[in-house]
C-alpha positions in Angstrom: 123.9 89.4 164.9 126.8 89.2 167.5 127.0 87.7 170.9 128.1 89.7 173.9 130.4 88.4 176.7 127.4 88.0 179.0 125.6 85.8 176.3 123.3 88.5 175.0 122.8 88.7 171.2 122.8 92.1 169.7 121.4 92.9 166.2 122.4 96.0 164.3 122.2 97.0 160.7 120.0 98.8 158.1 116.4 98.0 157.2 115.5 99.1 153.6 112.1 99.2 152.1 112.3 97.4 148.8 108.6 97.4 148.0 109.0 99.4 144.8 111.9 97.2 143.7 109.7 94.1 144.2 106.8 95.7 142.4 109.1 96.6 139.5 110.4 93.0 139.3 106.8 91.7 139.3 105.9 94.1 136.5 108.9 93.0 134.5 108.0 89.4 134.9 104.4 90.1 133.8 105.6 92.1 130.8 107.9 89.2 129.9 105.0 86.7 130.1 102.8 89.1 128.0 105.6 89.3 125.4 105.9 85.5 125.2 102.1 85.1 124.9 102.0 87.7 122.1 104.9 86.1 120.2 103.3 82.6 120.6 100.1 83.7 118.8 101.8 85.6 115.9 100.8 84.1 112.6 104.4 84.6 111.4 107.5 82.8 112.5 109.5 84.9 115.0 113.1 84.9 116.0 115.2 87.3 118.2 119.0 87.4 117.9 121.4 88.9 120.3 124.4 91.2 119.4 126.5 88.1 118.7 124.0 86.7 116.3 122.8 83.9 118.6 119.2 82.9 119.0 117.6 84.0 122.3 113.8 83.9 121.6 111.5 82.2 119.1 108.0 80.9 118.6 106.6 77.5 117.6 105.5 78.8 114.2 109.0 79.4 112.9 109.9 75.7 113.4 107.5 74.7 110.7 109.5 76.7 108.2 112.8 74.9 108.9 114.1 71.5 107.9 115.3 70.8 111.4 112.9 72.0 114.1 115.3 70.7 116.8 117.9 73.3 115.9 115.9 76.0 117.7 117.5 76.3 121.1 119.0 79.2 123.0 122.5 80.0 121.7 122.1 78.6 118.2 124.2 80.7 115.8 122.8 82.4 112.8 125.2 80.5 110.5 124.2 77.2 111.9 120.5 78.0 111.4 120.8 79.0 107.8 123.0 76.0 106.9 120.0 73.8 106.5 118.0 76.1 104.1 121.3 76.7 102.1 121.8 72.9 101.7 118.2 72.5 100.5 118.6 75.2 97.9 121.9 73.7 96.8 120.4 70.2 96.3 117.3 71.5 94.5 118.6 74.4 92.3 122.4 74.1 92.2 125.4 75.9 93.4 124.9 79.2 91.6 121.4 79.7 93.0 122.4 78.5 96.5 125.3 81.0 96.5 123.0 83.8 95.4 120.5 82.8 98.2 123.0 82.6 101.1 124.7 85.9 100.0 121.4 87.7 99.9 120.4 86.1 103.3 123.6 87.2 105.0 123.4 90.7 103.6 119.9 91.1 104.8 120.8 89.9 108.3 123.8 92.1 108.4 121.9 95.2 107.4 118.7 94.1 109.3 116.5 95.6 106.6 114.5 94.6 103.5 112.6 91.4 102.6 113.8 88.2 101.0 111.2 86.0 99.2 112.1 82.4 98.3 110.5 79.0 97.7 111.0 75.9 99.8 111.1 72.2 98.8 107.5 71.9 99.8 106.8 74.5 97.1 105.8 77.0 99.7 106.7 80.7 99.2 108.1 82.4 102.2 108.9 86.1 102.8 111.5 86.9 105.4 112.0 90.3 106.9 114.4 91.6 109.5 114.7 94.7 111.7 117.2 95.9 114.2 116.3 97.0 117.8 117.9 100.1 119.5 120.1 97.8 121.6 121.6 95.9 118.7 119.4 92.9 118.6 117.7 91.6 115.4 114.1 90.6 115.0 113.3 88.1 112.2 109.8 87.5 110.9 108.9 84.7 108.4 105.5 84.6 106.7 103.9 82.1 104.3 102.8 84.0 101.2 102.1 80.9 99.0 98.5 81.8 98.5 99.3 85.3 97.4 102.0 84.1 95.0 99.8 81.5 93.5 97.0 84.0 93.1 99.5 86.4 91.4 100.6 83.6 89.0 97.0 82.7 88.2 96.3 86.3 87.5 99.4 86.6 85.3 98.4 83.5 83.3 94.8 84.9 82.9 96.2 88.2 81.8 98.5 86.5 79.2 95.5 84.5 77.9 93.4 87.6 77.7 96.1 89.5 75.8 96.6 86.6 73.4 92.9 86.4 72.7 92.6 90.1 72.1 95.6 90.1 69.8 94.1 87.4 67.7 90.9 89.4 67.0 90.7 90.7 63.4 89.0 93.9 64.7 91.1 96.8 66.1 90.8 96.8 69.9 92.5 99.2 72.3 91.8 99.5 76.1 92.1 102.9 77.8 92.0 104.0 81.4 91.2 107.6 82.3 91.6 108.4 78.6 95.1 106.9 78.3 95.8 103.8 76.1 97.0 100.8 78.2 96.6 98.0 75.7 96.2 97.5 72.0 96.0 94.5 69.6 97.8 93.9 66.3 94.8 95.2 64.3 94.7 98.4 66.2 98.5 98.9 65.7 98.0 98.4 61.9 95.0 100.8 61.9 96.9 103.6 63.6 100.2 103.0 61.7 102.1 101.8 64.8 104.9 99.3 64.6 103.9 97.8 68.0 101.7 98.3 71.0 104.6 100.2 72.6 103.9 103.0 70.1 100.3 103.4 71.3 100.4 102.7 75.0 100.6 105.9 76.9 98.9 108.0 74.2 95.6 109.7 75.0 92.4 109.1 73.1 92.5 112.7 71.8 95.9 112.0 70.2 94.3 109.3 68.1 91.2 111.3 67.3 90.7 113.8 64.4 90.0 117.3 65.8 86.6 117.2 64.0 85.4 114.3 66.3 87.1 115.2 69.6 83.9 116.7 71.1 82.0 113.5 70.2 84.7 111.3 71.8 84.6 113.4 75.0 80.9 113.0 75.3 81.1 109.2 74.7 83.8 108.9 77.2 81.6 110.6 79.8 78.9 108.1 79.1 81.3 105.2 79.8 82.3 106.7 83.1 79.0 105.4 84.5 79.1 101.7 85.5 77.3 99.4 83.1 76.9 102.0 80.3 77.8 101.5 76.7 77.8 103.7 73.6 76.0 103.1 70.4 77.6 102.4 67.1 78.9 105.5 65.2 80.7 106.0 61.9 
């Protein structure tokens, strides 16, 4: 506005319709809110790093995986955030293991690929994965895989007990899958003239069967293909 000599006020200028701009801004705000809502309900811990390796976004879940939940604030550097876990590994497992851990962690972050699995002082197993975005940011996801790891350990222990039991049996026992040997005990090794199970594992049933009986073995194997079936004793 400007005032004329006679006291009149004159307005001149340009009127621009910014409706689409305002709508775009509203959609962007809504999309941002949807993103925050989606991140907050993720079962995994989430972190987003900018091109300078400084924290710009995270969810509440990730705080439960860190020794210092208060370190999660905008602008925290990557090196500052991993200092706590490094110190924990150093105290629990020594310098060599701590050096291995922090080297693997830095390499993973630098390459923004792969997965790193490690154990915390609470004896929880965590798996940490990272991916890069097209604009140079890095997304970090941390998941608790304690239940899976404990299940795997129990299965391994059960498998070891099973193998030990089978190996103590005085009768020759070998296990085959799809006609290929996958396990044998000491008595079976002796029976077939093998020095160890490694000599039998990978062989087919037919390689251990005299040509005169291969048709019979084939028929018996077909019977076993049906669940719950068993063969009768033969000499």
